[in-house]
N, C-alpha and C positions, 0 to 999 in steps of 0.2 A: 576707751573701751575697745575691745577687740571685735573683729567682724563676726566671730562665732558666738560671742556672748549675747544673750537676749536681754533687752531692757525690760525692767519690771517697775511698775508704779508702786509706791509704798502701800497702797490699799489692796493691791492684787494678792490673792492667796498664793502661798508658796506651793509650786507643783509637787515638790518632793514630800510635802506633808500629807498629801492626799485629800486636802480640803477642797471643796467645790465652791465656785464663785456663786452658784445659784443656791437659794435656800431650798431646803427639802420640801417637796410638795407632799401633802397628805395623799395617801392612796385612795383609789376609788372606793366607794361604799361597798362593803362585802355583801354579796348576794345571799339570798336565803338558800336553804338546803334543796328545796324543790326546783328553784331556778338553776342551781348548779347541776343538778341531775338532768334537767331538761337540756341545758347547754351541752353536757357530755353526750347525751343521746343524739343530739343534732350533729355534733362533731363526728361521732362514730358513723352515722348514716352518710355524712358527706365523704368520709374517707372510704367507706365501702363502695360508693359510687365510682371511685377512682380505680378500683381493683379490676384487673383484667382476668375475668373468670375463664377457666379452661373449658373447651368443648367437651361433649360427652365422650368422644373418641379419645381425646387427650387424657381425660380423667380415667378411663378404663385402662389405657396404656400405662399411665403412671402408677395406678393401683397394682397392676400385674407386675410391674418392675419392682415395686416395694415388696410385694409378697414373695416373689422369686428370690430377692436378696435376703429376706428374713429366713426363708427355707434353707438357703445355702449357708448362712451364718449358723443356723441351728444345727445343721449337719456337721459343720466344722467343729463347733463347740462339743457336740456329742462325741465325735471321734477323738478329740483331745481328752475329754473326760474319761472315756473308756480306756484310752492309752495310759493316762496317768494312774487310773485305778489298777490296771493290770500291772504296771511298773511298780506300784506300791505294794501289791500282793507279792510280786516276785522278790522285791528287796526285803520286805519284812516278813514274808511267809504268811500264809493265811489259809 
């Protein structure tokens, strides 16, 4: 046998077949609907405790940045729309 070959006992499962040496364990008993909902709520609360919430100053600043950005994009889209409208009337007459 070569150094790179692995020795297998006759009763060992073939790794290429994907079979496992351990028998399949039955899964845990399924929880009821309300137990699953309660677990979900507990997990959500635990995750929300990890969140770093912004201060009031940061929140106001971020809100203003978003509003200014939205106004700029609205103005750009309005100008493009007016330009395309006038170009359409010029090309097709109206």
